[in-house]
C-alpha positions as CSV (number, residue, x, y, z in Angstrom):
1,M,-4.0,7.0,2.6
2,P,-2.5,3.6,3.1
3,I,0.8,2.9,1.4
4,R,1.6,-0.7,0.6
5,F,4.6,-2.5,-0.8
6,L,5.4,-6.2,-1.4
7,L,8.9,-7.4,-0.6
8,S,8.6,-10.9,-2.1
9,A,6.0,-13.3,-3.5
10,A,6.7,-15.7,-0.6
11,V,6.2,-13.2,2.3
12,A,3.8,-10.3,2.3
13,L,5.4,-7.4,4.1
14,F,3.2,-4.3,4.2
15,L,4.0,-0.9,5.5
16,L,0.9,1.2,6.3
17,A,1.1,4.9,7.1
18,F,-1.7,7.1,8.5
19,L,-1.6,10.7,9.5
20,S,-3.8,12.6,11.9
21,P,-3.0,16.2,13.0
22,V,-3.7,17.0,16.7
23,P,-3.5,20.3,18.7
24,A,-0.1,21.1,20.3
25,A,1.2,23.3,23.1
26,A,2.6,26.7,22.0
27,Q,6.2,26.5,21.0
28,T,8.5,28.1,18.4
29,C,10.9,26.5,16.0
30,S,13.7,28.1,18.0
31,T,12.7,25.8,20.9
32,R,13.3,22.1,20.5
33,P,9.9,20.3,20.4
34,P,9.2,17.7,23.0
35,A,10.6,14.3,22.1
36,P,8.2,12.2,20.1
37,V,6.8,9.1,21.8
38,V,7.8,5.9,19.9
39,T,6.0,2.7,20.6
40,V,6.7,-0.6,18.9
41,K,4.2,-3.4,19.4
42,T,4.6,-7.0,18.4
43,N,2.2,-9.8,17.8
44,L,4.4,-12.9,17.7
45,K,1.9,-15.5,19.0
46,T,-0.6,-15.5,16.1
47,E,-2.2,-19.0,16.3
48,V,-0.9,-21.2,13.6
49,T,-3.5,-23.0,11.5
50,R,-3.0,-26.7,10.6
51,E,-4.4,-28.2,7.4
52,E,-4.0,-31.5,5.6
53,R,-3.6,-31.5,1.9
54,S,-2.7,-34.1,-0.7
55,F,0.9,-34.2,-1.9
56,N,-0.3,-32.9,-5.3
57,E,-2.0,-30.0,-3.7
58,L,1.1,-29.2,-1.7
59,T,3.2,-29.2,-4.8
60,R,0.9,-26.7,-6.4
61,L,0.9,-24.5,-3.3
62,F,4.7,-24.5,-3.2
63,K,5.1,-23.5,-6.8
64,K,8.7,-24.6,-7.0
65,P,9.6,-26.7,-10.1
66,G,10.8,-30.2,-9.2
67,A,9.8,-29.9,-5.5
68,H,7.3,-32.3,-4.0
69,P,6.9,-31.4,-0.4
70,A,5.3,-33.6,2.2
71,G,4.6,-30.5,4.3
72,L,4.6,-26.7,3.9
73,Y,4.7,-23.6,6.1
74,T,3.3,-20.3,4.9
75,G,3.2,-17.0,6.8
76,G,4.0,-13.3,6.4
77,F,5.0,-10.2,8.3
78,T,3.0,-7.0,8.5
79,V,4.5,-3.7,9.6
80,A,2.0,-1.0,10.4
81,Q,3.1,2.6,11.0
82,Q,0.8,5.3,12.5
83,A,2.3,8.8,13.0
84,R,0.7,11.8,14.6
85,Y,2.1,15.2,14.2
86,R,1.7,18.6,15.9
87,W,1.9,22.1,14.6
88,T,2.0,25.6,16.1
89,N,1.6,29.1,14.7
90,N,2.9,32.0,16.8
91,G,2.2,34.6,14.1
92,R,5.8,34.6,12.8
93,E,6.3,31.0,11.8
94,I,4.5,27.7,11.6
95,C,6.3,24.7,13.2
96,V,5.5,21.1,12.4
97,S,6.9,18.1,14.3
98,V,6.0,14.5,15.0
99,E,4.3,14.0,18.3
100,A,4.0,10.2,18.3
101,V,4.8,7.1,16.2
102,E,3.4,3.7,16.7
103,I,4.7,0.7,14.8
104,T,3.0,-2.7,15.0
105,L,4.9,-5.8,13.8
106,T,2.7,-8.9,13.3
107,L,3.2,-12.4,12.2
108,A,0.2,-12.7,9.9
109,D,-1.8,-15.8,9.0
110,P,0.8,-18.6,9.8
111,K,-0.3,-21.9,8.4
112,I,1.2,-25.4,8.4
113,Y,0.2,-28.0,5.8
114,V,0.9,-31.7,6.3
115,G,0.4,-34.3,3.5
116,R,-2.8,-36.2,3.8
117,E,-1.1,-39.4,2.7
118,L,0.9,-39.4,6.0
119,A,-2.3,-40.1,8.1
120,D,-1.2,-43.7,8.7
121,D,2.5,-43.0,9.1
122,A,2.7,-41.4,12.6
123,C,6.5,-41.1,12.6
124,T,6.9,-39.4,9.3
125,R,3.9,-37.2,10.0
126,D,5.5,-36.0,13.3
127,S,8.8,-35.5,11.6
128,V,7.2,-33.3,8.9
129,W,5.2,-31.4,11.6
130,Q,8.3,-30.6,13.6
131,H,10.2,-29.4,10.5
132,E,7.3,-27.0,9.6
133,V,6.9,-25.8,13.2
134,L,10.6,-24.8,13.2
135,H,9.8,-22.6,10.1
136,Y,7.1,-20.9,12.3
137,R,9.6,-20.5,15.1
138,I,12.0,-18.8,12.7
139,D,9.4,-16.1,11.9
140,Q,8.6,-15.5,15.6
141,D,12.4,-15.2,16.3
142,V,13.0,-12.7,13.5
143,L,10.2,-10.5,14.6
144,E,11.3,-10.6,18.2
145,R,14.9,-9.8,17.4
146,F,14.1,-7.0,15.1
147,T,11.7,-5.2,17.5
148,P,14.5,-3.2,19.2
149,I,16.1,-2.5,15.8
150,V,12.9,-1.0,14.5
151,Q,12.6,1.1,17.7
152,R,16.1,2.5,17.2
153,A,15.6,3.1,13.4
154,V,12.4,5.2,14.1
155,E,14.1,7.2,16.8
156,F,17.0,7.9,14.6
157,A,14.7,9.0,11.8
158,L,12.9,11.4,14.1
159,K,16.2,12.9,15.2
160,Q,17.1,13.5,11.6
161,S,13.8,15.1,10.6
162,G,13.4,17.3,13.7
163,A,10.8,20.2,13.3
164,L,10.1,21.7,9.9
165,V,8.7,25.2,9.1
166,A,5.6,25.5,7.0
167,K,5.1,28.8,5.1
168,R,1.3,28.6,5.3
169,E,-1.2,26.5,7.3
170,S,-2.2,24.9,4.1
171,D,1.3,23.4,3.9
172,V,1.0,21.7,7.3
173,E,-0.3,18.4,6.0
174,R,2.3,18.3,3.2
175,I,5.1,18.9,5.8
176,G,3.6,16.3,8.1
177,E,3.6,13.8,5.2
178,R,7.3,14.7,4.6
179,L,8.2,13.9,8.2
180,T,6.3,10.6,8.0
181,R,8.0,9.7,4.7
182,T,11.4,10.0,6.4
183,I,10.3,7.5,9.0
184,R,9.0,5.2,6.3
185,Q,12.3,5.3,4.4
186,H,14.2,4.1,7.5
187,L,11.6,1.4,8.1
188,D,11.9,0.3,4.5
189,R,15.6,-0.4,5.1
190,V,15.0,-2.3,8.3
191,A,12.2,-4.3,6.7
192,R,14.5,-5.4,3.9
193,D,17.1,-6.4,6.5
194,M,14.4,-8.3,8.4
195,Q,13.3,-10.1,5.2
196,S,16.9,-11.0,4.4
197,D,17.5,-12.4,7.8
198,R,14.3,-14.4,7.6
199,D,15.1,-15.8,4.2
200,H,18.6,-16.8,5.3
201,L,17.3,-18.8,8.3
202,H,14.6,-20.5,6.3
203,E,17.2,-21.5,3.6
204,R,19.5,-22.9,6.3
205,H,16.7,-24.9,7.7
206,D,15.8,-26.4,4.3
207,S,19.3,-27.8,3.8
208,R,20.2,-31.0,2.1
209,E,21.3,-32.3,5.4
210,E,17.9,-31.6,6.9
211,Y,16.1,-33.4,4.1
212,A,18.4,-36.3,4.4
213,R,17.7,-36.5,8.2
214,T,13.9,-36.4,7.7
215,G,14.2,-39.1,5.1
216,A,16.1,-41.4,7.4
217,V,14.9,-40.6,10.9
218,C,11.9,-43.0,10.7
219,A,13.8,-46.0,9.5
220,H,13.1,-47.6,12.9
221,G,9.5,-46.3,13.1
222,H,10.0,-43.6,15.7
223,L,11.7,-40.2,16.0
224,G,13.7,-40.8,19.1
225,H,15.7,-37.7,20.1
226,S,16.2,-36.6,16.5
227,Q,15.9,-32.8,16.0
228,P,16.2,-30.6,12.9
229,V,19.8,-29.9,11.8
230,L,19.4,-26.2,12.5
231,C,18.8,-26.9,16.2
232,A,22.6,-27.6,16.6
233,S,23.5,-24.0,15.8
234,E,20.2,-22.2,16.7
235,P,19.0,-24.0,19.9
236,R,16.7,-21.1,20.9
237,L,14.5,-22.0,18.0
238,C,14.0,-25.6,19.0
239,I,12.1,-25.4,22.2
240,S,8.8,-27.5,22.1
241,L,8.6,-28.3,18.4
242,E,5.7,-30.6,19.2
243,Q,3.4,-27.7,19.7
244,P,3.7,-24.3,17.9
């Protein structure tokens, strides 16, 4: 049964858990089960959608009192967990352990909105576009950096849980769910860290200095070599802001 949770209204971060028992080679609990296979997949290059909206529509989409954005980025992370467990019954005891775990991290539905009123102001439109593309780059960067952290967290959870004994075969599913719940708890903590890291970078990008820059950069009608303020300290994020 899918299990979902929402970390914030701004970013939908879901954790989905699925269980499916499979046959296993004979083994006893006194023997360490084979190490589970842990796979973490990422989908960082989800194509970003571009839309034009009026300034009034962007204000309603942003839902922040007093803010009147000329552009807006929206996106979310999904974290999908699929665990497969094994069990054996040698007539004396029933042993249950995790056989494989697959985690999929996805940048879901990224979208950039640009104010329709900027259609005849190429410089300001390009400045707004690059600012929002950097928000998209932040999300890609966070998912990429957290991929090995997720891998280590799952491996640690599996070492902690080990193999558990079920008294009856009817208890196997419950024990399997318990093992998967341990993995999910560790993933929850990593997901919160990932969300915090993401929020911090987005807030740094949306600084007063950055808004002052975007307000003044087109004074002479062209962007020149101006880049977002965050690029000075996080240059890895600022490669090719013209195209997402």
